[in-house]
C-alpha positions as CSV (number, residue, x, y, z in Angstrom):
1,M,-182.1,183.0,99.1
2,A,-179.5,180.0,99.4
3,L,-177.6,179.4,101.9
4,P,-173.8,179.2,101.0
5,D,-172.2,176.0,101.2
6,L,-168.9,175.6,103.9
7,L,-167.1,172.3,103.9
8,L,-165.5,171.6,107.2
9,L,-162.1,169.8,107.1
10,H,-160.9,167.6,110.0
11,G,-157.1,166.9,110.7
12,A,-154.8,164.5,111.2
13,L,-156.0,161.2,113.4
14,G,-159.4,163.3,113.3
15,A,-162.6,162.5,111.7
16,S,-166.0,164.7,110.9
17,A,-167.8,163.5,113.9
18,Q,-165.5,166.3,115.6
19,F,-167.6,168.9,114.2
20,E,-170.8,167.8,116.1
21,P,-170.3,170.6,118.5
22,L,-170.1,173.1,115.9
23,L,-172.4,172.4,113.4
24,P,-175.7,173.5,115.4
25,L,-173.9,176.7,115.9
26,L,-173.8,177.4,112.1
27,D,-177.4,176.2,111.5
28,G,-179.3,178.7,109.6
29,R,-176.1,180.7,108.3
30,F,-174.8,178.0,106.2
31,R,-175.1,174.9,104.4
32,A,-172.6,172.8,106.3
33,H,-171.0,169.9,105.3
34,T,-168.4,167.3,106.2
35,L,-166.7,164.2,105.6
36,D,-163.9,161.9,106.4
37,F,-161.0,161.3,104.1
38,E,-160.3,158.0,103.3
39,G,-158.9,155.6,106.0
40,H,-160.6,158.2,108.4
41,G,-163.6,157.5,110.9
42,N,-166.4,155.7,109.2
43,A,-164.5,156.1,105.5
44,P,-162.8,153.1,104.1
45,V,-159.0,152.9,103.5
46,R,-158.1,152.5,100.1
47,E,-154.9,150.6,98.7
48,R,-152.9,153.8,98.4
49,P,-150.8,155.9,100.8
50,F,-152.5,159.0,102.8
51,R,-151.3,162.2,100.6
52,T,-152.7,165.8,100.6
53,E,-153.7,165.0,96.6
54,H,-155.5,161.9,97.7
55,F,-157.5,163.7,100.4
56,A,-157.8,166.5,97.9
57,E,-159.6,164.5,95.5
58,N,-161.7,163.1,98.6
59,V,-162.9,166.4,98.8
60,L,-163.6,166.9,95.2
61,D,-165.7,164.0,95.0
62,Y,-167.7,164.7,97.7
63,M,-168.2,168.0,96.1
64,D,-169.2,166.4,92.6
65,G,-171.4,164.2,94.7
66,Q,-173.5,167.1,96.3
67,A,-173.3,168.8,93.1
68,L,-171.2,171.6,94.3
69,E,-169.4,173.9,91.8
70,G,-167.7,175.7,94.8
71,A,-167.5,175.9,98.3
72,A,-165.8,177.9,100.9
73,I,-163.7,175.6,103.3
74,F,-162.7,175.7,106.5
75,G,-160.0,173.2,107.6
76,Y,-158.8,172.4,110.8
77,S,-154.9,171.6,110.9
78,M,-154.0,168.9,108.1
79,G,-157.6,169.9,107.0
80,G,-156.5,173.3,106.4
81,Y,-153.4,172.2,104.3
82,V,-156.0,170.1,102.2
83,A,-158.2,173.2,101.6
84,L,-155.2,175.6,100.6
85,Y,-153.7,172.8,98.1
86,L,-157.2,172.8,96.8
87,A,-156.7,176.6,96.5
88,R,-153.8,176.2,94.6
89,T,-154.6,173.4,92.6
90,R,-158.5,173.8,91.6
91,P,-159.3,177.6,92.7
92,E,-162.6,177.5,90.7
93,R,-163.9,175.1,93.1
94,V,-162.7,177.1,96.1
95,R,-164.5,180.5,97.3
96,R,-162.4,181.1,100.5
97,V,-160.4,179.3,102.9
98,A,-160.1,179.4,106.6
99,T,-157.6,177.5,108.6
100,L,-157.0,177.0,112.2
101,G,-154.0,175.4,113.5
102,T,-152.5,174.3,110.2
103,K,-149.1,173.4,109.8
104,L,-147.7,175.3,106.5
105,Y,-144.0,174.2,106.2
106,W,-142.7,171.2,106.3
107,D,-138.9,169.5,106.1
108,A,-137.4,166.4,107.4
109,E,-136.6,167.5,110.8
110,T,-140.7,168.8,111.1
111,A,-141.5,165.4,110.0
112,A,-139.4,163.7,112.1
113,R,-140.5,165.4,115.5
114,E,-144.1,165.1,114.5
115,V,-143.8,160.9,113.8
116,K,-142.0,160.5,116.7
117,L,-145.8,161.5,118.3
118,L,-147.5,158.6,116.3
119,D,-146.4,155.5,118.2
120,P,-149.3,153.8,118.8
121,D,-147.8,151.2,121.4
122,K,-146.4,154.4,123.3
123,I,-149.7,156.0,122.9
124,A,-151.5,153.0,124.4
125,E,-149.0,153.0,126.6
126,K,-148.9,156.3,128.2
127,V,-152.0,157.9,127.1
128,P,-154.7,155.1,127.1
129,H,-157.9,157.3,127.0
130,F,-156.6,158.9,123.8
131,A,-156.0,155.5,122.6
132,R,-159.3,154.7,123.1
133,A,-160.8,157.7,122.0
134,L,-158.7,156.5,118.3
135,E,-160.3,153.6,118.9
136,A,-163.9,154.5,118.6
137,R,-163.5,157.5,116.0
138,H,-161.6,155.5,113.4
139,T,-163.8,152.5,113.0
140,A,-163.2,151.7,109.0
141,S,-159.7,151.1,109.1
142,G,-158.9,150.9,113.0
143,W,-156.7,153.4,114.8
144,R,-153.0,151.5,114.5
145,T,-153.5,151.8,110.4
146,V,-154.3,155.5,110.5
147,L,-151.5,156.2,112.9
148,R,-149.0,154.2,110.4
149,K,-150.4,155.9,107.5
150,T,-150.4,159.0,109.0
151,A,-146.9,158.9,109.8
152,E,-146.0,157.7,106.2
153,M,-147.8,160.8,104.9
154,M,-145.4,162.9,107.1
155,T,-142.6,161.5,106.5
156,A,-143.1,162.2,102.8
157,L,-144.3,165.9,103.5
158,G,-140.9,166.2,105.0
159,E,-139.2,165.0,101.7
160,R,-141.2,167.2,99.7
161,S,-144.0,169.2,100.7
162,A,-147.4,169.4,98.6
163,L,-147.1,173.1,98.9
164,Q,-143.6,174.4,98.4
165,P,-143.1,178.0,99.7
166,E,-143.6,179.4,96.1
167,D,-146.8,178.1,96.2
168,F,-148.2,180.4,98.8
169,G,-148.0,183.3,96.5
170,Q,-149.8,181.7,93.6
171,I,-152.8,181.3,95.5
172,Q,-155.4,184.0,94.8
173,T,-158.0,182.9,97.1
174,R,-158.7,185.1,100.1
175,V,-157.5,182.9,103.1
176,R,-157.6,183.6,106.8
177,V,-154.6,182.2,108.6
178,C,-156.1,181.3,112.3
179,V,-153.8,179.9,115.1
180,G,-154.4,179.7,118.7
181,D,-152.0,181.4,120.9
182,R,-151.4,178.5,123.0
183,D,-150.8,176.3,120.2
184,T,-147.6,174.3,120.6
185,T,-147.8,172.5,117.4
186,V,-147.8,175.4,115.2
187,G,-146.5,178.4,116.3
188,V,-147.8,182.1,115.4
189,D,-144.5,183.0,114.0
190,E,-145.2,179.9,111.6
191,A,-149.1,181.4,110.7
192,L,-147.6,184.8,110.4
193,R,-144.7,183.7,107.7
194,G,-147.9,182.2,106.2
195,Y,-150.8,184.9,106.2
196,R,-147.7,187.4,104.9
197,S,-146.8,185.0,101.7
198,L,-150.3,184.9,100.6
199,P,-151.7,187.4,98.3
200,Q,-154.9,187.8,99.9
201,G,-154.2,186.6,103.3
202,E,-155.6,187.2,106.4
203,L,-154.3,186.7,110.3
204,E,-156.6,186.0,113.3
205,V,-154.7,184.8,116.4
206,L,-157.4,183.3,119.2
207,P,-156.5,184.0,122.6
208,G,-156.2,181.3,125.0
209,T,-156.2,178.7,122.7
210,P,-154.6,175.5,122.4
211,H,-154.1,173.1,119.2
212,P,-156.7,170.4,119.8
213,L,-159.8,171.1,118.2
214,E,-161.6,169.7,121.1
215,K,-160.3,172.6,123.2
216,V,-161.4,175.5,120.9
217,D,-164.4,177.1,122.1
218,P,-166.9,176.3,119.5
219,A,-169.3,179.4,120.1
220,R,-165.6,181.4,119.1
221,L,-164.9,179.5,116.3
222,A,-168.6,179.7,114.8
223,R,-168.3,183.9,115.2
224,L,-165.1,183.3,113.3
225,L,-166.5,181.5,110.9
226,M,-169.5,183.7,110.0
227,D,-167.6,187.2,110.5
228,F,-165.0,185.6,107.7
229,F,-167.5,183.8,105.3
230,V,-170.9,185.3,105.5
């Protein structure tokens, strides 16, 4: 029997390489796929802004290139938002969705708070190890370009989010909304609100888990994915 296809979508400032610790734990249960959104990792930047709909287009292009009519999707942080956007706009391509640490609701205040964290000069000065990690991760366009274009995207989300609150009620795909109980970026309350707005929503809270993907236990995440998708 063919293994089910599972797409893993990275978050803002992230890249597909972040899933490397997880992939061996999924071997034999899924045919796992990863990709870099445009401008991230090794993917060339395009002459257009970062937008949810453009990242969704990257996913569809990848699926077409791999001859995938449909797939289950796990999205971390921003990747989960892209997965939900696809479930809303292209439901025939999405089997199920699991998200982790995904900010579901955007407004101008939220966007401004997130954008303040994306100043490359301050990052280089205050957290140089993070700046070096970003530099090594984003080889195609450069980490400063990724930060600038991500900040612009978040500002646009604050002006008008790609998914309006009423859109969640129109998503008929089965969705599991996951959040760490120590996530200071996306609180449990926001995840609870999102789960309740989804017709086929589920909620899972990961104990002792903060927001950064590198601090999520890969074995726990693998068990979560196998429980939900298999």
